[in-house]
N, C-alpha and C positions, 0 to 999 in steps of 0.2 A: 639645493634651492635657492633656501632659508638661509643658508648663509652671506651667497651672492645677491638675496638685496639687501642683506644688511650692509652687505661691502657698501653696494651700492647708492645706500646711507647714509652713509659715513663719509666718501668718497664726496656726495652733493653737502654735507652739514658743510666739509674743508672749504671748496669753490665758493660755496655763499657768503663765508666768514671771510676768505681771503676777496670777496667781491665789495663787501662791505666795507672792508681797510681802507682798497682802495679809494674806491666814492670817497671817503672823509682824509684828505694827507692829514700827514701829521709828520712832525718831525722829534724820535728820542736824541733826550741829549742826556751822557753819563761825565760826570768830575771826577775823576779818580785820582790822588798824589798828582795834583794838580795838572790835569790830564783833565781837557776838556774832547768827549768825543760826540758826536750827532752823527746821525744816521736815521732813513725814514723809517716810519713803523711797518712799514710792508715786509721792508729787510731785516727789522729786527727779530719781528716772527716766525722767518725761514732760517733765521742761523739760530735761533731756540729748538725749533723742530728737529734742522737739522743734528743741532747740541743733542737732541734730545736721543731719536734714532744710535747715531755712533755712542751713547754710554753703554743703550742695551746690547747689542753688536756687543761692543768687548767683555761686558758682564758673562754675556752666552758661551763665549769662544774660554773665560776662565772656568767659569760651572762645567764645559765641557775636558775640557781637560785634567781637571781636580777631582769628575770622576769617573772616568776613562777605565779606570779598574773595575770598579765596579760591571758600568757600562759593558765592559766585553767577556765580564762572568758570566751577566744575566744572560747575553746574546749567547751563551754556547751552553748555558742549563735550557735555556728554551729549546733550542733545537732540540736539545737529547730527549725532553718531553717531548717534542711533537715525534721523533722519530719513534720513542716508544708508543705516545700513543697508536702511533699506527701500526706500529706490532701489533696490538691487544684486540686496533681493530680487524685486521687482517685474520690473525688468528682465531677468535669471536665467529669470523665467516668460514674460514675454514673448517673450523668445530662444528658448526650449524651446518655444514655438507657434507657430515664425516671425512674429511681429509685430515686422520692422526696427522700425521708427516707433517704437514703446513701448521696445524696449529699447536703440536710441540715444538717445533720451530718456533714457532712466534711466541710462544710462553716463554721460553729460555731468553728469549731475545727481549721482551716486553720485563723482561726479573731483571736483566743488568742493565738498559734504559733507565731502568724507575722503580723506587722506592715502593716495596707491599704497603708501610707503611701512608707512603702520599696518594697511592691513586688505588681502591680497594679493586677496580674492576680485575685488576689481576686474579684475585682473587674465583670470579668469575670466572675466568677464563679456564685455571687451570681445574675448577671441578668440570668444564666440562668436556674437559682432554678426558680427566681421571671417569668419567661417564663410557667416552667413548671406548676410552680402554675396557670398562670392564669393575673395575676397582671402585665399586658401592663403601665400601670404608674409607676409603680414603677423602671421595667428593662429601661425606655425610659429616667428617673432621671438618670439612671445606666449608660444608651450610652449617656445622652451629661455629665456627668461627664469625661467617658470617650474621650471625643472626646475635653473636654479641655487637655487632660492632652497629650501635645506632643509625649509620650512613646504609649500611644494605641488611638493616636486621630484619625488613619486610622481604626483599628478598633471597636471606639465607631460611625466613619458617617456612617460606612457597618450596624451596628445596627437600629439606624435613618433611613437609607434606608430601610430596610428589612421592616421595627416598619410603616413605612410611607406607601410602598406597599403594606402592610396587609390591612389597614386602608383604603387604595384608595384615599389618596393625592397624587398624582400626579406632582403637584406641587410642596408639599414639599423632595419628593421620585427627583426627579431633581434639585432641591437645591442641597440636600445632598450629589448628588454624582457629582454635579459638584466643589463643595468642597474639594474633592476627590482626582478628575480627576485634578485639579491645584496643588493640594499641592504634586498629586505622579498620571504624567498620565500613567504610567505601574500595574498599576491597572485595571485589562480583565474589573474587573464588572462596574467601575467609570466610563470607557472611554468607553462601547458599551452603556451602558443609555445617558451620556452627548452628543456623535455622535448622537445618536437615537429622543434625544431629541432636538440637535440643527438642527437635518434633517429637523424634524417634522414644524420648526418654519423659516426654511429654509434659515435660517448662515449658508450658502454657506463656507465660509471663516474659521470663527472659524473649522466647521467642518472639513476641509483640513488639517490645523497645530494638531489640536490632531490628524487626524488622522497620520500624519508625528511623531509627538513625537511618538505615538505607534511604527510608523515603527522603530526609532533611536534607541529606546530604546528594539527593538527587542520581542516585543511582541506580536505582529501577524506574522504569517506566509510574507512571501510577494509575493506570489498569491495570498492570501487573500487581503492584502493591495492596489495589486497594483488592483484587483477587485475592490474595495470598493471604491476606490480614482478614477475611469475613471466612475461610478456612481455618487461622487461626482460631478466632472469637466464636466461630461454632465446637472447638472441639476442646475446648477449654469452658463449653456452656455444658458441653455433652458429659464431661470431668466430672464439672459442681451439680448437676440433673439430683443426685442420690439426694448432697447434703445441705447447698446453699440454691432455691427455686426461686427465689427473686433474681439473684446474682446470675440465671442461669437465662434468664427470661430473657434477664436484660445487653447478654453477650448476644441473643439472638438476633437479639429484636439489631443491635445494636450492626448483627452480618448481613442478616437484610437493607441495610440501606444501606449497605455497599455493592450486594447483589440482592436486587428485588427478588427474581426467581430463583432462590435456592432455595432448594427443595430442605436439604437436610438440616437449614438453620430453622424452617418454618416446623418443622419434624420434631424439634426440642424444641421451640416454644411453647409452640401447642404442649407438651409432656408436661413442659413448667407448670404452662397453666392448669392444665386442667390434675398438676399435687396439688395447688391451690385450691380447687373446686371455683375457677373459672370460668366454665364451656363457652361463654363468651365473647372473652379474649382471646379462646383458645382454635374455637370456631370463625372468629377474625381472621386469625391469621390465618388460618390454612385457606379461609379461599379466594384469598389476597393473591397467592400465592398460586392455588387452583385459578384465575383467571387467567393468569400468564399463559402455564403450561399443565395440561393438568399430568397428573403423574400420581399409579397406582397404591404404593404406600401411604401419599396424601389423604386419598382418596378412601383404601383403608382405615385408617387411625380417624378417620373424619366422619364416617361409618360409625365404628364403634367405640365413640369417645366415648358415651355414656355408657357404664355397663350396664346398671339398672334395666335399658329397653329393649323391650321384645323383638322378633326379627319384624312384625308389620312396621313400628320406629326406627327398623333401623332400614326400612326400603323407606321409608319415608324421604328420610336425611339423603338416601344415593337421589333420589331425583332426585332433591334441592339442589345435587350438586351439578346435577347432570342440566337441570334448567341455567344453573353458573357458564356451562361448556357445551352446550347441544351440539348435535350430528359429531360428536368429538369418537372415537373408539373407547379412549378409558372410562372415557363419564359413560359408557352400555356398558362394561363388563363390569361398572363396579352399580350399577345397579340389575344387572343381572345374575350375579352372584349374592346379592341383598333379597330377592326374587326367590332364588334357590332356599334361601334359609327362611322365608315365610314361603315358600311352599303354592305360588303364587308360579306354576310352571309354564300357561302362557306367555306369562311377561317376560319369564325368565329366559324362554326359548327363543322368542323374537330379539326380544334386546340383544341376545347371542347372536343370534346371526345376523344382525345386523354390524355388529362388530364385528362382525366375520369378512364383512364383503367390503370392509371398508380396510381391512387388514388381516388378512387370514394368517393368522400367527396359529402357534402352539398351544399358546391358554385359551382362545378363543373355543380349538374345536374341542381341550381337553373339559370345557369347562358344559358342551355340548355332552359330552360323555358321560360328566356329572347328573346331570340333568334328567336324562334319556336312563340310567339305574335309579336314580329316586321315584320316577317316575313310575316307566313302565317296568322297571326291571328286568326289559330284558338284552343279554346277554350277544346278540348277533345286531345288535344298530349301536352298541357302546363300544363293541370291540370297529367297527365302523367310523364310528368320528375315532376313537384312536387311532388306529390307521389315516386320519386323514390328520393326525395333528402329529402324523411323523414324518409325514410328507410338506408338512409346511413348515415359516421359518419360525427360526428360532424368537423367542421373544428378547427384550431391552432388559439389563439387569448394569448389575454395576463390575466394572471393569478396567482394572488396570496393570497393567505392561506382564497383558496374559492371562492372568489372572480375576478369575469371577470370585466373587462378593453379593452376599444378597443384602447386606447394609453398605453403606455408604464408611466411607475411612482418610483422616485427612491426610493419611499419606500412605506411597504404595509399602506393602511389607515386603518387597521384592528389592528394589530400588534402594527407597525412603524420597523420594518425590513427593514437595509435596502438592496438593490436589491434582495426585494422576487418576483418580477414580473418575471414569466416564460412566452415564448412564447410554447405554450403546447392546447392541447384539454384541456375544460374545464373538471374537475372531473364531478360525477354526470350528464352529458350528454345525454338526453334519447337517444339512438339509438338503431337502428332496430334490426334485429340476421344477428351475423357474418357468413359472407357467404364467402368463400374463391373461389379465383380467380378473381381478380379486370375486368378482362378483361370480363371475360365469363357471366358476372353478365352484363355488358355494352352489353355486345353483348343477350343476354334474354332482356334486355331494348328497344336494337332496335325494336327485333321480335315479341315483344307487343305493339312498336310503332303502334297506329291507322295514318289509312291516313287522309288525306286531304282534310277536308268536306265529307271525307264515301268515297266510290269508285267513281273515276274518271272516269266525263261523257261524252260526244264525244265533239270534238274540235269546231263543230257550233252551237251545244243546248247543254243547258243541259240535264243531265237522266230523264226518268219519272219515273221510277220505286226507289224504294227504298227497298235496302239489310233488305228481310226478315228473323225472327228468331224466334225461339220454347220458350215456357216458361221461363224452365232450361238458356237458352240462354242471354234473356232479363236483369232476377237477377242476373246473373254473372257482365254483361258489365255494369250494375247501381251501379254492388259490387266496378265494376275497375274506375269508373269514380268518384266515394266518393270523402269527401277529406281523407279518413284513406283507403287507394284500399289493401285489404289481399287478399289472394286467401284463402284456405278452413284451412292447418294449419298453418297463417300467418308467411307463406316464403318470397314467393312472389306475384303478382297479375297475374289470372290468367286468360288469352286471353277468351272472349265470342266464347264458340261455336256455328257457325255459319253455317245457312245447305245450301245449291248449292241454289244460286241465282236464273242457270238457271231452276233449277231439280223444283224449287215452283214456280217462280213469274205466269208461268199459274193460278196453282191455287186459288194463292191470286190475282192474277186480277179479277177471274171469285169469289171468295169473293166476292172482295170486289164492282162490279159491282152491286152483287146481293143486301148487303149494301145501293148501292147508290137508288136503283133503288126502296126498301123496305122503303126508310128516306124521297125519294119525294111518294110516293104515302100516305106516311101518310101527307106528309104539301097536301093533295088534297083538296078539299073542296068535304063533305060526298055525296053533291049530286047531284058525279062522276057518270057516266054509270053502267048500271049494263055490260055493254060488256067490258068495262077497268075493270072491278072489275074479267071478267069470263077470260082476258085475261093476268093477270097483273102474277095469277099463275104462269100461262104455259111459259112467259117469265121468271118469278125465277128460274123456273122449266130446262127451255133453260144454262140459266144463271151459272145454278149451276152442269150441265152435263155436260157441257163444256171439253171437251177430252182437254189432257195434250201439245197438241201437236200443240196446237195451230191452229187446224178445227174446223169452227161451230158444232154442231148440226145435219142439215140435212149432215153431211157426207164433203165439198164441202169447200176448202181453203178456207179466206179469202182472197181476195185485190191480193199483191206481197207477200202475205206471203206461195204464192203454191210455188213460190223456194226456200223457207226457207225450207217447209217442204220436198221440195221431196231433195236437198242436199243443209243439212246445211252446211256445209263447208264452198263451195266456193259460198253464198251466201252473192251478192254487197250490199244487201239495210240491213240501221243498224239496228241493234237488237231492238233497240227504237220502227219501223216502224210495226215491228212482234206483240207486245203489247199495240198499242196508237190505240184508235179511231179515225173514219176517223173526221179531221175536213176541216170547212172551208176552199177556198181558202182567203178568208182578214180575219179570224178572229183578230180579239185585243186580249192583255195582261190576257184581262179580262174571255173572251171567253175562252180562252187558260187554263184556272185555273177551269173555270166551266166544265170541257172537263177534265179535271183530274182530276179533285176530283168527280165525276164520276162514270170514270172509275178506279177511287182506284189505284191514282196513287199521288205520294211523289213526292213534288217540290226539295225534299231534299236532293233524292239519289236517285243511278239507277243501274241500270248493264251496265259495261263494254261493251263498244260502240264494242271489235268484241267477244261478245257473245252472239249467237244465239238466246239462251231461248231454248233447246232441248237438252234434253239428252236422246240418244237413252234405256241405262240404267232403265227410267223412266216408270215408271206404267202407264196406263195408268185413273185409275184412279185418285183425288186428297189422298193426308195422310188425313187420317181421323181425325187428332189430328187439332184445330182451331190456324190458323197463327195471327201474330201479327208483323207489322211493330215496327223496334225502331228506333226512331229520335237522 
């Protein structure tokens, strides 16, 4: 288009020129050897232009005839080169598709048409053919030759790197990658391999310099470069933490400028400030990242920043963190642990239960178990919370390539990938069935929580009777207190079906008395009198036929139980007096224990103080099923 426009402008210029001469007529006079030549000016100008054109045509013809041998030679050479390039192109396509016969044929034709010195692509085709044939030694020699040629050096190093990786020669592959990265840092494969190798070796300065070169060459994205650089700066700060605390703090703060929510950098910066004795700056760094997103390790370091603090002081610092990020399960867990250390069990339990309502995870239920262990020491309640922890979701941790670590690391030990560790729930963790509604689940756990030490006894002295269960209830209770408490469907533990203690206690006492008396009679000497032998069945029958309302076999209430029998609601005597046998006025612990044993009472539990042990709807006869005590 531009050439056409220029040609039109030139023609227009000539036309304007001739028009200008035509408007101004004149004659051109030439005297040569006595001859006078006169012609119009326009004619003379046209003859001059025609003469110039003829001279140019004659010059072109002479030049073409003079250079015709070289032109013919160049023509055939170009034609041959084109055929050679066509053979290389076809051969590379055939090698890429795995057509060994065609690739080998095209390689032979390319060698015949082209010179290896003139066209290095022949080495590429030969190397591909050797790889398809499985001749890796030949391919490696060809790659080494290509690595010596400046035009194919990068391609040769790439081939050598892949061959070294194939045979597992990691050190050789690393050397080839570093050579390529030093010559051309814009090569993504070389820069990535070199960066990972320098990271594994702890050469943080070289790794950061290479990353800056990649950023200048615009090989990596700006966000990816900033993320990787923050990881490398954090790793370098961690390596300086024991020797150069100021340098460590500077590197960690620079990493936080690139990623303001990077908790590992904040933790290292805080440790560096603590090593310098600057508690204020350490707390400021931790609070900054805590506001972005709370992290358990950050909270633990913040609470225990000062070594001389008491448990109460640590609780105050934990509550300060909670104020920065309220209604957060991580904040609640930090306060709960600090409250447990300070022996404030009510606050610890409240915070732990609130965290479990938001996120019913393993750590929340384990913390509740620790609280029960420290406050009550009741192993039944402890096992209950531990069972809930077994069924709960696992807690997040640092995970990279399927590996779990307690602490953050800059690269994966399995693959060497930088910034591979993530704070998340590990894959493949054993979890219980998924249940909807964390608050509902915690409420169910609280409802099924066994009481402290069984049923509560009277304030003055412990209860004499243990709760009585039937066979099915005892089996369910044993399943609930096992290491893996599951219900029949495997969803959740089922509470044991407890028979009413008020209704079942009289029959249990009578049965226990019968058993105790039988054992006592068996232990007696064989030479006992026949009169005692005749009285024993009567006593046993009397005990077996004892009514369920606390009345003796002769129909008269026993002692103070008359009032309880007459009016159970208004009885002033404790329930244990209605069932405990009369004891001597001054009996020691051993005599009381022996009396309880004979009466069939258990020192591990009993009825509630306000339960008279009488049920109006209870039949007079005891239930036929045999009752057993559950401890």
